[in-house]
C-alpha positions, 0 to 999 in steps of 0.5 A: 795709097789708093786714089780712094784714100785721097778722096776720103781724106779730102772729104774728112778734112773738109767735113769731119770724121765719117762713120765706119758704115760710110767708110765701108760703103765707099771702100766696097761700092764706090762706082769707080774705085770700090772693091766690088765694083772693080774686080772678081774677088773670089777663089784661089786667085782672089782675096777670099773663098766661099763655101760654094767655091770649096765644093759642089756638095754645099750647093747641092744639099742647099738646093735640095733643102729649098726644093723640099720646102717648096714641096712641103708648101704645095709646089707654089709658083713664085721666085727662086732668089739669091742675095749676093750670088758671087760668080753664080756658083752656088745657084748653078749647083742648086739648079743642077741638084734640083733639076730632077725635082718635078716642076721645081724649075718651071714653077720658080723664076730666077731672080738675083740681087747683086751690086757688082757689075763685074759679078753680074757679068759672071752670073749672066754667063752661067745662069738663066737669070730672069732679073737682077736687082740692085736691092731686095725690096724690088723682088716680086711679091710672091712665094720666095725661096731664097738663099743668102750665103755670106751676103750680110757679112759684107754690109756696112756696119757702125760700131759703138763703145758703151759709156755709162748709159750712152754710147760713143761711136767709132769714127774715122778721121785723119792723123797729122800726116793725113793717114786714116785713123779710128777715133770716138765721138762724144757719148750720147744715149742711143735708143736703137741700142737700149736693149744692149744696156742689159748685156754690156758694161762700160767699154764694151763695143757692139756693132750695128748693121743699118741695112740689115733690118730693112732687107730682112724685113722685106724678105720676111714680109714676102714669106709671111704673106705669100710663103717660101723659105729664106736660108741665111748662112754667114759667120757670126752669132746671136748678138754682137760683142766686140770688134769683128771688122776684118779686111782680107787681101790675097787670103791674108788679113790686112789693116782695114784702113790701109788702101781702101778699095783694095781689100774685102771688108766684112764683119760678123753677122748679128743673127739676133738682129735678123730674128728681131727684124723679120715678121715671119717665123724663124728657126733656131740658130744652127752651126753650119756643120750640124746643118749640112750633116743633117742634110746628108752632106757626108753621104753625098761626100761618100758617093762622090769619093767612090769615084775618086783617087789620089789628089782629087780624093784628098782634096775632096776629103779636105773640102768636106772637113772644111765645110763641116768640122767645128775647127774650120767653117763648121762652127764659125758659120751659122744658119737661120731660116725664115718661113711662114706661120703654120708651116714646118721649118726647112729640113735640117733646122728646128723651130 
């Protein structure tokens, strides 16, 4: 068992069960024993891999999408930002792809939102960062061109099981031998889930991300007031239904309650909650594969492939398939964008 397990077990023994959100926050961001605060989790040697680590093509077409929105909105001076930038791979590809867009780099200061000190160091080594923020609400009040790829899936969630017109929260307590285990609270009405009574029945489980509305609202307020675009790319769907909590260690699923702090914890994003939270306009939810194809990723793949042979070519073809094919990331991951009233949506997306 990890040291963090012992800390959480002692807390539960003294004060009672904790919410899943409390557990995830400690497991991921405990200042000494948290998953993100103690390691670089990305890549083949880590526990998971994200789209930018699969191929440079992903960041290149995303960058040109943001640059086109900047051009469409009159080339404003403002901010280029990323939430949860990992090693900085996505932003490095965005900057390289947009280097030939006249005025783009000069007009936009680079700001990152990152909680992990390990990943902050990796980002600083490869990106010309203007400022790094702990939270999105300290981003400047200015035109904001932002990307969030696999950021919201890592935010702590709460889970609720319907019981009549009330809800029982899924909590974490202890077994007789001090192992962490799931249980349910008493049933009670919950105003924030009143809208889910129409599409659920007794026993159904829904998830709620407490931090998501505030973060989306902050981003949406800046875009509604000053202009810009936010591309949110993650796995999930419109509305939450069922238990989507998962833990990954060494690219394989593990029990999320075993050895807290040693595995990545994520859950599917409820994109309906994103749409409900933003004061800006938002686009139709679109599968990642469709979005990337509309942006021209296949043409870019063909250009790169013309200079490749052998194993490099095979790996390149596999990367393209992984990003776009419906049986891989193409349908599992979705894209929604925030944009100002009176402007056209970003390329590849529909209002």
